[in-house]
C-alpha positions, -999 to 999 in steps of 0.1 A, spaced: -633 -699 773 -632 -695 737 -640 -732 731 -646 -744 692 -645 -780 693 -649 -813 717 -633 -846 705 -651 -869 733 -630 -896 727 -590 -905 721 -566 -933 728 -536 -915 716 -533 -879 726 -528 -885 766 -504 -912 766 -518 -945 782 -552 -928 788 -584 -924 771 -593 -887 771 -614 -860 754 -598 -835 737 -609 -797 740 -599 -772 710 -596 -737 721 -600 -707 697 -573 -683 687 -536 -689 684 -504 -658 681 -490 -680 659 -494 -690 623 -469 -720 615 -467 -730 583 -476 -762 587 -508 -755 612 -530 -786 618 -558 -768 631 -555 -734 609 -594 -730 611 -588 -725 650 -560 -694 647 -588 -665 643 -600 -652 677 -641 -651 675 -661 -630 691 -680 -662 712 -675 -698 716 -693 -724 693 -695 -744 729 -699 -732 760 -676 -743 791 -707 -750 807 -717 -777 779 -681 -788 783 -681 -795 817 -717 -815 819 -703 -836 789 -672 -845 811 -695 -851 841 -717 -877 824 -683 -890 809 -662 -898 840 -668 -930 841 -656 -937 808 -627 -911 802 -595 -906 825 -582 -872 808 -587 -839 790 -564 -825 769 -567 -789 763 -554 -777 733 -557 -750 703 -550 -728 688 -531 -714 722 -548 -723 753 -530 -701 775 -543 -670 754 -578 -679 774 -587 -655 800 -605 -680 818 -582 -709 813 -574 -715 846 -605 -716 864 -618 -739 840 -591 -764 847 -595 -764 883 -634 -772 875 -622 -802 852 -597 -813 882 -626 -813 909 -643 -840 884 -613 -861 889 -596 -861 854 -557 -859 845 -549 -829 825 -528 -823 795 -520 -791 780 -508 -785 746 -487 -748 743 -467 -732 722 -445 -717 752 -452 -682 743 -469 -670 779 -446 -687 807 -461 -670 836 -498 -685 828 -478 -718 825 -461 -715 857 -496 -703 874 -515 -734 860 -490 -757 875 -487 -738 910 -527 -744 912 -520 -781 910 -544 -786 880 -521 -800 854 -503 -834 852 -486 -831 814 -481 -807 792 -463 -806 757 -447 -776 743 -438 -774 708 -402 -766 698 -406 -750 661 -368 -747 653 -337 -729 669 -344 -697 683 -328 -676 658 -355 -692 629 -383 -690 650 -401 -658 630 -401 -680 600 -422 -704 616 -442 -684 641 -458 -657 612 -449 -633 636 -418 -615 660 -413 -641 692 -400 -633 724 -374 -652 727 -366 -650 765 -406 -661 771 -399 -693 752 -364 -699 770 -381 -693 803 -410 -717 797 -382 -743 785 -364 -740 818 -394 -739 838 -411 -773 819 -376 -790 824 -378 -785 860 -416 -798 864 -408 -835 871 -390 -828 904 -412 -794 914 -446 -804 906 -443 -840 892 -456 -832 861 -448 -849 825 -440 -834 798 -428 -835 764 -410 -815 738 -419 -818 703 -408 -806 665 -423 -811 636 -398 -818 611 -399 -809 573 -368 -812 553 -372 -777 534 -379 -760 566 -359 -779 589 -324 -790 578 -302 -817 602 -282 -791 617 -313 -773 630 -331 -801 647 -295 -807 662 -297 -767 675 -329 -776 689 -319 -806 711 -289 -785 723 -316 -759 731 -336 -787 752 -304 -800 768 -312 -825 792 -346 -830 789 -365 -861 798 -385 -863 764 -382 -846 729 -400 -862 703 -395 -856 664 -425 -856 642 -429 -856 604 -454 -832 589 -488 -844 578 -511 -834 550 -535 -821 572 -544 -781 576 -516 -759 566 -493 -787 561 -513 -797 530 -493 -770 512 -457 -785 520 -465 -823 526 -448 -844 498 -427 -876 502 -397 -853 496 -402 -836 526 -399 -865 549 -362 -873 558 -354 -913 551 -356 -940 580 -319 -942 576 -313 -899 580 -341 -905 610 -314 -931 625 -284 -904 623 -307 -874 631 -315 -895 666 -281 -906 672 -271 -872 671 -296 -850 689 -297 -879 714 -261 -866 732 -284 -836 740 -319 -851 753 -336 -885 754 -350 -885 719 -376 -906 695 -393 -901 663 -432 -903 666 -447 -926 640 -485 -920 634 
């Protein structure tokens, strides 16, 4: 595991749980609004050892309820599953943030029963994905991840959410509707505004944010396909 950061406490990253956040290094996408661009390159060695993080979690077991694994893209980590098994053995709920590019890893984590919540980013309609990922993408892998995660509530009793970061110049209303269609029947789809952080600061402006009235119209249109709401920070 290449771990570049540890946030000791969060009240918002795991729903209704006090959590710690573990940041893994390395990502196969380079999204134009990335909040953590410093986590994209893959260094040779970790900044924090897995053992250091596990020791921290042992000491905080009476204060924390959950652990969020984010990045970067955590499913790129070769030792991710053994690490999650060790975290699970400490009694924690585990949430994984992913771009969905590695469905086989996601399925294996679910089978090992070391996952309680998963959040997959939906960047754009499939035909526009290359504009957001900064690289060519395996669309079939993304579809496989979507279908797999949609089945999690019934197959593995894993909670899930899909989410899309929205910026007017990159995603028009038709694009957002297409994302909703792609997720047809999903239990939870979250739209969120771009924030002035990381690479997103180069795009962020008031003009990029849809108005409240537009958001209401978008939610109405997308709700024909999925259970959707707009997340406010």
